[in-house]
N, C-alpha and C positions, 0 to 999 in steps of 0.2 A: 465813935464809929457806928455806922447803922448796922441793922441786924444782917442784911444782906450784903454788905461790904467784905472784902476778903483781901487780906496783904499778901498779893502774889508773890513777891520776892522771897516771902517767908516760906513758900511752898517749893523753893528751887535751891539745891545745893549750890549751883553756879549761876551767874547771870550773864545773859547776852552771850557775845562772842568769846567770853570767858571759858564757856562749856567745850569749846571746840576741841578737837583730838588735835594734840600736837602735831607740828608739821613733821618732824623726825619719826614718830611713831606711825602717821599717815602714810609716809613712803614706805615703811616697811610692810604695812598691811596690803599694800598695793604691789608690793615686789613680786615679780614672778606671773602675774594674771596676764594672760595671752590678749594682745592688743591686735584685734582684726584690722586689717587694711581696708582701706575706701579711700579713693583719691578724692572724694567730694568732702570727706573729714578733714577740715582745715586745722581744728584744734581739737584734741582729745584729751583723756583724763590722765594720759601720759606725759603731759606737758606741764602739770603743775600749775596751771594757769585758772584764771578766775571763772571760765564758762566754756562749754564746748561750742564749736562752730560749725555749721553744716551747710556746704553750698548747695543751693536747690537749683540756680540758674547762672547765667554770667553776670546779673545784677542782683542776685538776691541770695542772701545766706541767713540761715537760723542761727540765732545765739540762745543757748539753753544752759539755764542755772536752777539750784534748788538750794534754799537756805532755811534755817528753823533754830530756834532756841528757846531756852527756859525764860521766864519773865526777869525784865532788867528795870521795870519800874511795876509800882503798885496797882497804879490806875491801869485798869484793862485797856482803856482807849488809847492812850500813851504807849502801852506795851504793844499793841497792835499796830500803830502808826512806825514804832522804831523797828519792828521786826520786817515790815513791809519796805521799808526805807533801806535797810540794810540787804534783803534780798535783791531789791532792783537793782543795787549798785554794781552787782557784778556784769550786768549787760552794759551799762555805762562804762565801766572800766574797759571792756573790748571794744569800744566805740559805736555800740549799737543803741537803738530805741526799743524799750520794753513795749511789747503789743498785747500779750495774752498772759493771764496769770492763774494758777490754781493755789487755793488754800491748803496748807498743811496744819493740822490741829490736834492737839491731844489735851483732853479736860480731865479734871477728877470729876466723878459723878456728883459730888456736893457742891462743886462750883455753881454760883447762882447763873440762871439763865440770863438774868439782865447783865451780869458781868461778861458773859461769853457773848452775848449781843455786841456790846462795847468793844470788845477785843476785835471783833470782825469788822465792826464798823470802822474802827481806827486804821486797819488795814486796805479796807475798801477806799477810804478817803485819800490814802496816799497813791494808791494805785492809779487812781482818777486823776490825782494832780500830775502823774507821771504821763497822763495820756494814754494808758493802758486800760485793759479790761479785765476783771475777774470772773472767769466763765465756770467754775465748779471748784471741786477740791475734794479732800478726804479727810475726815476725823475719825478718832479713836478714844476710848477712856483710857486714862492713865493717872497715877497718883500725883505726878508732876505736870502742871500745864506746859504747852510747849505751842509755839506758833511760828509760821513762816509761809513762804510762797515757792511755788515753781514757776519760773518765770521764762517765756520764749520771747526773744527781740529780734529785730531785723537789722542788719548791716550790709552794706556792698561787699563783695568777697574782696575785694581790692583795698578796702579801707578798715581791715579787721586789725585791731590794736591788740598785742600780747604784752606779756611781761617780759619776754626773751629778745626784744628787738633793739635795746640800747645800744647806742654806737659811742665810741671815745669822742669827746668833745660836746656831748651833749649836757645841756643845763636841767637838773632836776628841780621840779616844781611839786608843791603839796599844798592841799586845799582846805584841810582843817586842821586844827591845833590837836595836839597830843595829851593823852591823861585820862580819857575816859573811862578805861578799865579800874584805874585806881579809885576814882571818885565813886564809881557805882559800887566798889568793894566796901569803900569806908561808908556809904549810904546803908549799907546793910546793918551796919554797927552804929548808925545815927551818930557819926563822927565827922560829917562834912556840912558846910555851911549850905543854906537855901539857896543863895546866889549862884552858888558854883553848880549845885544839881539843876537849877534853871538854865543854867549855860548848857551843861550836859545835854539835858533833854532837848533843848533847842538844836544843838550840832547834831544829835541822833536822829532827828526827825526831818533834817535838811537834805532834800535830793541831791544827789550828784549830777542831776540833769544838767544845771547850768554850766558846770564845769566841763562836762561832756560836750555840750552844744559849742562852747568857746574851743576846746581843744581840737575839734574836728576841722577847724578851719586851718590849722597850722601843721607843720611838718613834725609830728610827734612821733616817735620811733617806738616807744614803749609806753604801756601803762597798766597799773594795778590798782586796786584799792586797798587801802591799810586797814585791814579787819583783825582777825582773831589771831593772827601771827606777829602782830606789831610792826613798827615801822623796819625794825631791823630783821625780822623773820621774812617779811615780804620784799625786802631790799635784797636780801640774801637770794630769794629765789629769782629776782631781777638780774644780780649781778652773775651768779651762776649760768643761769639760763642763756644771758647774753654774751657771756664769755668776757666779761669787763670787772673793772674795779668801779666801785661808788665812793666818791671821798664826800663826806658828809660835814657841812660846817654847823657844828651844834649849836653856836649861839644865834644862828638864824632861824632854827626850828623853833615853832612857836609850842611852848608847854605850858599848860594852864598852871599859874601859879600855886594854888591850894593842893593840886595833885602832886606837885612837885615836894611841897612840903609834908605831904602826908607819906609821899615815898621815902622821904628823908627819916620818918619816925618809923619806917617798916610796914606800913599798911599798904599791902601788896597784893593782887590777886593771884591765884594758883598759875593762872595761864602765864603770868610772867615769867615763872620760873620754867615752866616748858618752853616758852620761846627763847629763853637764854640758853638751855641746854642744846635746842636745836642750832643755834646761829652763832654763839660766841666764838666758837672755834673758827669762825670766819671774819672776825671783827677785831680790829685794832682798836681798842678804847681811847689810846692816847692818854690824856691826863683828865679826860671826863669825868667828873663827879659821879660817885656811884647812883645816887639818887637818881641823875639826868639819864645815866645809862637805864635803869629800871625803867623810866617812862619810854625810853625808845625801844623796849622790849615789851611795853605794855599793850595787852590786846585790847583794840579798838573795837567798838560795836558801832556799825554804820559810819566808819571812819571817811577821811577824804581819799581823793585821787593822788597817787604819786605818778608823776609824768617825766618822761626822758625826752626833751624837745631839742630840736637842732638848734645850736647856738644862735644862727641867724634870726631864727624866730623867738627866742626865748624872752626878749624884752617886751615884745608886742603882745604876747600870750599872757605874760605876768602881769601886763598892764591891765588887759581885758578881764583877766581874772580877779583883780583886785575889786572890782564893783559888783562882782557878781558870785562869789563865794564867801565862806566865814571868816577864811583867813589865808590869803594867797602869800604862799612863802617861796623864796629862790634859796634851796637847802644845801646846793651841791652841785657837783660836776660829775661826769662819768670820763673814766680815765682807761687807757689800754691797760689790759691785766697782763702785769710781767712775772707773774707768781706771787707766793704769799697770801695774805688776806685779801677777801673779795671787797670788805668794806672798811675803810679808815674813817675814823672820828677824830675832827680836826677843831 
């Protein structure tokens, strides 16, 4: 290794979205905080949604989000790409288009300037791929490197997608495979194959832009991106927020093969346990093997979009997604909530 190279993941205790504060803890931290009323605030932090939405005019609303985390890859350029891709995703999940971004960065004082430059270049390249601009930012010194973006996007006020609009009869679609948290955890211990990590990096640097561009053509009632809370954590928020039950067909969910085997061996990120503690009370696991349950709770970094789409539009959207996203999956249906668990694994 060259003298000015640095193993970024060795400087971080947690990787990527695995460092996210658990959903249960987060709700407790926000409990009791006064929410000011504004008729133009369409979505605020009290909604457990992916981003805030503020109506500016009859034709324009601003979508705003912020996301940053410790290194999930040793290569600074790759880390910058992943962090930017992940931050942009929240705007796509709301049905919006990213427009303006601000860098958020913390770096150790001994981190080589070449590495910092490459990190920022990775972020810039992904932002420009999204058709947005980086217009500034803020950086501080810290013992552990961190990077991300504050993102502002545009959306029509009548076309905002939230995670709480799912309706009985809707079909559930997902756009990326699961298992990224397990793979990146195993990578820190050098227990994962190069091919699986190459797949993971490719997935984590794939923008959800194409998925968003496809879904806005159809009657999608709810959407969220599957990131730090895992499929079941984010699914639980969708089910509870919508007042429905999600019935998931586990055999239809694309799980990365090596991640399943690593989970069977007990190689799991700390965030998986936090997600399980938050959501398992609302999940009926049926006869789903434990290793597969673990993957469903696995925190994803820059994961795919989970959509609840009108049943009459589901086949057409699914067909279109097949050609533009890493892994189009039809993973279940939305049912009327009649009591009991909000998520059923079948």
